[in-house]
C-alpha positions as CSV (number, residue, x, y, z in Angstrom):
1,M,97.3,81.2,47.0
2,S,95.0,79.2,48.9
3,K,91.6,78.9,47.0
4,L,90.1,80.4,50.1
5,Q,91.7,83.3,50.2
6,L,89.5,86.3,48.9
7,S,91.4,89.7,47.7
8,V,89.7,93.1,49.3
9,L,87.9,93.1,45.7
10,D,86.6,89.9,45.8
11,F,85.8,89.9,49.6
12,E,83.4,93.4,48.5
13,R,81.8,91.4,46.0
14,Q,81.0,88.9,48.6
15,I,79.2,91.5,51.3
16,Q,77.5,92.9,48.3
17,N,75.8,89.4,48.2
18,N,75.2,90.1,51.7
19,Y,77.2,87.2,53.1
20,R,78.0,86.5,56.7
21,I,81.4,88.5,57.9
22,I,82.6,87.0,60.8
23,D,85.6,88.6,62.5
24,I,87.2,86.1,65.1
25,R,89.4,88.4,66.1
26,K,89.7,88.9,69.9
27,P,87.3,91.9,71.3
28,E,90.0,94.7,71.6
29,F,90.8,94.4,68.6
30,F,87.4,94.1,67.2
31,A,86.2,97.1,69.1
32,Y,89.2,99.4,67.6
33,S,88.0,98.6,64.0
34,H,86.3,96.3,62.0
35,I,84.5,96.1,58.8
36,P,80.8,97.3,58.8
37,L,78.1,94.5,59.4
38,S,80.9,92.1,60.9
39,L,80.0,90.0,63.7
40,N,82.4,89.0,66.0
41,L,83.0,85.1,67.3
42,V,86.8,85.0,69.0
43,F,87.9,82.2,68.0
44,D,89.7,80.3,71.2
45,D,87.3,77.7,74.1
46,S,84.3,79.9,73.3
47,F,84.3,79.9,69.5
48,S,81.5,76.6,69.1
49,K,79.5,77.4,72.0
50,H,78.8,80.8,70.5
51,A,78.8,80.5,67.0
52,K,75.8,78.3,67.3
53,K,74.0,81.0,68.9
54,F,74.3,83.8,66.4
55,L,74.9,81.5,62.6
56,F,72.2,79.8,60.8
57,K,73.6,76.4,59.4
58,D,72.9,78.0,55.4
59,E,74.6,80.7,56.1
60,A,77.1,82.0,53.6
61,I,80.4,83.0,55.9
62,I,83.1,84.8,55.2
63,I,86.0,85.1,57.4
64,V,88.3,88.0,58.8
65,G,91.1,87.4,61.2
66,E,94.5,87.2,62.1
67,S,97.2,85.7,59.9
68,G,97.6,82.0,59.7
69,Q,94.2,81.3,62.0
70,E,91.5,81.6,59.1
71,E,92.2,78.0,57.7
72,D,91.7,76.5,61.3
73,A,88.6,78.7,62.4
74,I,87.1,77.2,58.9
75,L,87.6,74.1,59.7
76,E,86.3,74.8,63.2
77,I,83.2,76.2,61.5
78,E,82.9,73.3,59.2
79,K,82.9,70.8,62.4
80,L,79.8,72.6,63.4
81,G,77.5,71.7,60.6
82,Y,78.3,75.4,58.5
83,Q,79.3,73.5,55.0
84,N,78.6,77.3,53.0
85,I,82.1,78.9,53.5
86,R,83.6,81.1,51.0
87,G,86.9,82.2,52.3
88,Y,88.6,84.9,54.3
89,L,90.0,88.2,53.8
90,D,93.5,87.5,52.4
91,G,95.8,90.3,54.9
92,G,92.6,90.6,57.3
93,I,91.7,93.8,58.5
94,D,95.0,95.8,57.5
95,A,94.2,94.8,54.2
96,W,91.1,96.6,53.8
97,I,92.4,99.7,55.7
98,E,95.2,100.0,53.4
99,A,92.7,99.7,50.7
100,K,90.7,103.0,52.1
101,K,87.7,100.6,52.8
102,N,85.4,102.3,55.2
103,I,85.6,100.5,59.2
104,D,83.4,100.4,62.0
105,V,84.2,100.4,65.5
106,V,82.9,99.3,69.2
107,I,82.7,101.6,72.1
108,S,84.6,99.8,74.5
109,I,85.2,101.5,78.3
110,M,87.2,99.6,81.3
111,A,85.5,98.8,84.4
112,D,86.0,102.3,86.3
113,E,84.8,104.4,83.3
114,L,81.3,102.4,83.4
115,A,81.2,102.7,87.3
116,I,81.9,106.1,86.8
117,E,78.7,106.1,83.8
118,V,76.3,103.9,85.4
119,K,76.6,106.3,89.2
120,H,76.8,109.5,87.3
121,A,74.9,109.4,83.7
122,G,72.2,106.7,84.8
123,L,73.6,104.4,82.3
124,Y,71.4,101.1,81.9
125,V,73.5,98.1,82.1
126,Y,72.2,94.7,80.5
127,D,73.6,91.2,81.9
128,L,73.9,88.3,79.9
129,R,75.3,86.4,83.0
130,L,73.9,83.2,83.9
131,K,70.8,84.0,85.8
132,S,72.4,82.2,88.9
133,A,75.6,84.0,88.5
134,F,73.5,87.8,88.2
135,D,72.2,86.6,91.2
136,R,75.1,85.9,93.6
137,G,76.1,89.4,92.5
138,H,75.4,92.2,89.7
139,I,75.1,96.1,89.3
140,Q,72.4,97.5,91.1
141,E,69.4,98.5,88.8
142,S,71.0,96.5,85.7
143,E,68.8,93.7,84.0
144,N,69.4,90.0,83.6
145,I,68.2,88.9,79.9
146,K,68.8,85.9,77.9
147,P,71.0,86.4,75.0
148,S,68.5,83.8,72.8
149,L,66.0,87.1,73.5
150,F,68.1,89.8,72.4
151,I,68.7,87.6,69.2
152,T,65.6,86.7,68.7
153,D,64.0,90.3,69.3
154,Y,66.4,93.1,69.5
155,S,63.5,95.7,69.8
156,A,63.8,95.2,73.2
157,I,67.3,97.3,73.4
158,E,66.3,101.4,73.9
159,E,67.3,102.8,71.6
160,D,66.9,106.6,73.1
161,E,70.5,106.7,75.2
162,F,73.4,104.7,76.3
163,S,73.4,101.4,77.5
164,A,75.9,98.6,78.1
165,I,76.1,95.2,77.6
166,V,78.1,92.9,79.8
167,C,78.4,89.1,80.4
168,E,81.3,87.4,82.3
169,D,84.6,87.8,80.6
170,G,83.3,90.2,77.3
171,R,83.2,88.2,74.9
172,L,79.8,87.5,74.0
173,S,79.0,90.7,75.0
174,I,81.1,92.1,72.1
175,S,79.7,89.4,70.1
176,M,76.0,90.2,70.9
177,I,76.3,93.7,70.4
178,S,77.9,93.3,67.3
179,Y,75.4,91.4,66.6
180,L,73.1,94.0,67.3
181,K,74.7,96.5,65.3
182,I,74.3,94.4,62.2
183,N,70.5,94.9,63.0
184,G,70.5,98.7,63.4
185,K,71.1,99.2,67.4
186,H,74.1,101.3,68.1
187,N,74.0,103.1,71.3
188,L,75.8,100.1,73.0
189,Y,78.8,100.4,75.6
190,H,81.1,97.2,75.8
191,A,82.6,96.5,79.0
192,E,86.1,95.2,78.5
193,G,86.8,92.1,80.5
194,G,83.3,91.9,81.6
195,F,82.3,90.6,85.3
196,A,85.4,89.3,85.9
197,E,87.0,93.4,85.8
198,I,83.8,94.7,86.9
199,K,84.2,92.5,90.7
200,K,87.8,94.2,90.9
201,E,86.0,98.0,90.7
202,E,85.9,99.3,94.1
203,R,83.9,101.8,92.5
204,F,80.7,99.6,91.9
205,E,78.3,98.2,94.9
206,L,77.5,94.8,93.8
207,V,74.2,93.6,95.1
208,K,72.8,90.1,95.7
209,T,69.2,89.4,94.0
210,G,66.3,89.5,96.9
211,S,68.8,91.9,99.1
212,V,69.2,95.1,97.0
213,N,70.3,96.9,99.9
214,Q,73.0,94.9,100.5
215,T,76.3,95.5,98.8
216,L,79.0,93.1,98.4
217,S,82.7,93.7,98.2
218,G,84.3,93.9,95.0
219,Y,86.0,90.3,95.5
220,N,84.5,87.6,97.2
221,F,81.0,86.6,96.4
222,L,81.5,84.0,94.1
């Protein structure tokens, strides 16, 4: 057994020490079940870029992942300059669930469901994409907001009603939602697949900045 492997009991003790839980699984798996207060940073080509947004260099970190990828992720995190890594959960989320520990979820909806919620329930949408991408096409009445704003001032999120957070492909948005949940913001939908799926959905009438009356086809504005 690697010295980096932590039993459920040891992992729980580290949580009690306020260590940062990083869940490196894919968004759809994280949304379905994760350890409360986990930050989702998918271990793929977006990992380094997103880790720099959400992690502090002096944080003590513990990892939840798929079997076999945890130590590779730890090496990558260390390359980024985060040296205070205490290990990973042996057996992953399955071991946690088998031990009958509490889990949390993210409400993840598909593009067609999002379209219905926006049109008929007035669901508000925060769009994390670059302004240039937002200007080329976005959901009408959505708000383009820099990720750094939510990270430094998450009070900007309205909590009285549900809202949705979207990004280009769903990875940054679920990282942001998990971060906001850690900080007490819970009424958030995750748009599965992000804007890559939204622009395929014919129920949306997407608009360009400066031309709010000009709708776009779901396919040709990028």
